[in-house]
C-alpha positions as CSV (number, residue, x, y, z in Angstrom):
1,M,-9.4,-4.1,-11.1
2,R,-12.4,-6.3,-11.8
3,S,-15.8,-4.8,-11.3
4,T,-17.1,-7.7,-9.3
5,C,-15.8,-10.7,-7.4
6,R,-15.9,-14.0,-9.3
7,G,-16.8,-16.0,-6.2
8,C,-19.5,-14.0,-4.4
9,S,-20.4,-11.3,-7.0
10,L,-19.5,-8.5,-4.5
11,R,-19.3,-5.2,-6.4
12,F,-15.8,-3.7,-6.1
13,E,-16.6,-0.4,-7.7
14,R,-18.1,2.0,-5.2
15,E,-19.0,5.7,-5.1
16,P,-16.4,8.3,-5.9
17,G,-14.0,8.9,-3.0
18,Y,-14.7,5.5,-1.4
19,F,-11.1,4.3,-1.7
20,I,-9.5,7.3,-0.1
21,G,-8.7,5.2,2.9
22,A,-6.9,2.7,0.6
23,I,-4.6,5.6,-0.4
24,Y,-3.8,6.2,3.3
25,L,-3.1,2.5,3.8
26,N,-0.8,2.4,0.7
27,Y,1.0,5.6,1.8
28,G,1.4,4.3,5.4
29,L,2.9,1.0,4.2
30,T,5.3,2.8,1.8
31,A,6.4,5.4,4.3
32,G,7.0,2.7,7.0
33,L,9.0,0.6,4.6
34,M,11.1,3.5,3.5
35,I,11.8,4.8,7.0
36,G,12.4,1.3,8.5
37,G,14.4,0.2,5.4
38,Y,16.6,3.3,5.6
39,F,17.5,2.7,9.3
40,A,18.0,-1.0,8.8
41,L,20.3,-0.5,5.8
42,E,22.1,2.2,7.7
43,R,22.7,-0.2,10.6
44,F,23.5,-3.4,8.7
45,T,25.3,-2.1,5.6
46,S,28.1,0.3,4.8
47,L,26.2,2.2,2.1
48,E,26.7,5.9,1.8
49,P,23.7,8.1,2.7
50,A,23.1,9.1,-0.9
51,S,22.9,5.4,-1.9
52,L,20.5,4.7,1.0
53,L,18.3,7.5,-0.2
54,M,18.3,6.2,-3.7
55,V,17.3,2.7,-2.5
56,C,14.5,4.2,-0.4
57,A,13.4,6.4,-3.4
58,A,13.2,3.2,-5.5
59,V,11.1,1.5,-2.8
60,G,8.9,4.7,-2.7
61,V,8.2,4.3,-6.4
62,V,7.8,0.6,-6.7
63,V,5.8,-0.4,-3.5
64,P,2.7,1.8,-4.1
65,I,2.4,0.5,-7.6
66,L,2.7,-3.2,-6.5
67,F,0.4,-2.7,-3.4
68,F,-2.3,-0.7,-5.1
69,R,-4.8,-3.5,-5.6
70,H,-4.1,-5.1,-2.2
71,A,-4.6,-1.7,-0.5
72,R,-8.0,-1.4,-2.2
73,L,-9.1,-4.9,-1.2
74,L,-7.8,-4.4,2.3
75,W,-9.9,-1.2,2.6
76,L,-12.9,-3.0,1.2
77,G,-12.4,-5.8,3.8
78,V,-12.2,-3.3,6.6
79,D,-15.5,-1.8,5.4
80,L,-17.2,-5.1,5.1
81,Y,-16.0,-6.1,8.6
82,I,-17.3,-2.8,10.1
83,D,-20.5,-2.6,8.1
84,P,-21.5,-6.0,6.8
85,P,-24.2,-6.2,4.1
């Protein structure tokens, strides 16, 4: 990630442990997609349970990697909304 915002020069890097909440957001989204996806695929497809679990495992590996930066920025946005500078 960049160290500061190009537009407003907001510093993204914070003290150690600041982005623990972003980990919770990322985990919650991933778990929700895995659980919801499993039941949706179970209902609307004829895949075997082992295939469903493999699809959900792939989602569980790919989504946290792709959503990492967005979760951090979302957490930073929540912090700025609650405690503006």
